[in-house]
C-alpha positions, 0 to 999 in steps of 0.5 A: 738549216740543211737538216731542216731542208732535208727533212722537208724533202723527205716529207715531200718524198713520203707524200709522193710514195704514198700517192704512188698507188693512186698515180698508177691507178689513173694511168688508163684514165689519162691514157684514154683522155690523151687518145680521145683528144687526138682522135677528136682532132686536137693537136698534141699540144692542145691535148697536153695543155688540157691536162696541164691547165684543167687537170681533171679527168672527167671534165677534160673528157666531157669538154673535149667531146663537147668541143668536138661536137661544136657545142656552145661555149655556155654549154661547155662552161656550165657542164665543166662547172657542174662536173667540177662542183665537188671540188668546192665541197673539198675546199670547204672541208679543208678551209679551216686547216688552210685559211691561216696558211700563206697565199702561195700555199693555198693557191698551190695546194688548191690547184693540186687538190684532186679527189686523190689528194683529198683522200690523203687529207683526212688525217687530223694533223694534215696541213698543220705544220710545214712538214705536213704541207710539204707532204701534201705538196709531194703527194699532189705534185707527184700525182700532177706529174704522173697525170701529165706523163700518162696523158702524153702516153695516151697522145702517142697511143692515139696517134699510133694505135686504133681507137682506145675508147673501145677498150673499156679504160674508163672503168679505171676511174670507177675502180679508183673511186671505189678504192678511195671510198671503201676504206673510209666507211668506218661507221653507220652514217658514212655507210648510209651516205655512201649507199644513198649516193651510190643508189641515187647516182645509178637512178639519175644515170638511168634517167640521164639527169644532168645534175645527177652527180651533184644531186646524188652527193647532196642526198648522200650527205643529207642521209648521213647527217640524218643518220648521225643525228638519229644515233646521237638522239638514241 
């Protein structure tokens, strides 16, 4: 019994270690959010609760900006839904692996399911047994802890230092996504999917299309699917 418990702790520790590079990569992004929240008039506890409860970099920053500008509640909720909609796709992707697991595991891992944890979920045996579940828990839990610690640093920096939003720290999130996506480009359909998504998102961004991120993702998936069908039909 003790040996099994030790093995589970080792699995969780390995997950935390494997997640460490990504936990460090989002440090500037979380610091930027903590600083921004303080400079937009939120208290330190309100800023920290954003990271503890909402737990999503892009949606946290957009929500803080909208609330600071006095936007209507409906606008804030719709914006948060659109920005976070990719997590619905993550859930659908992992549904077959997690649907037979106990509710406590589905709820816990569902809350911890960020872009970074999803990137570690591509292994064919991910979530298949108890050790794999603890691995995911260690990875997701350590990232959650790091995100909240970095937010606290940003809160302190926002109170003690000049405006950090002018330092370009927001590029950290783009760099993180590049690091997550590039290693997964292993075949033509994936390459087409990434290329179409990237180009579409740039075009939608230039024209300030509100649903640009979601639309770019959908266009990329369709392009990848068509490419895969074309390859199989050759």
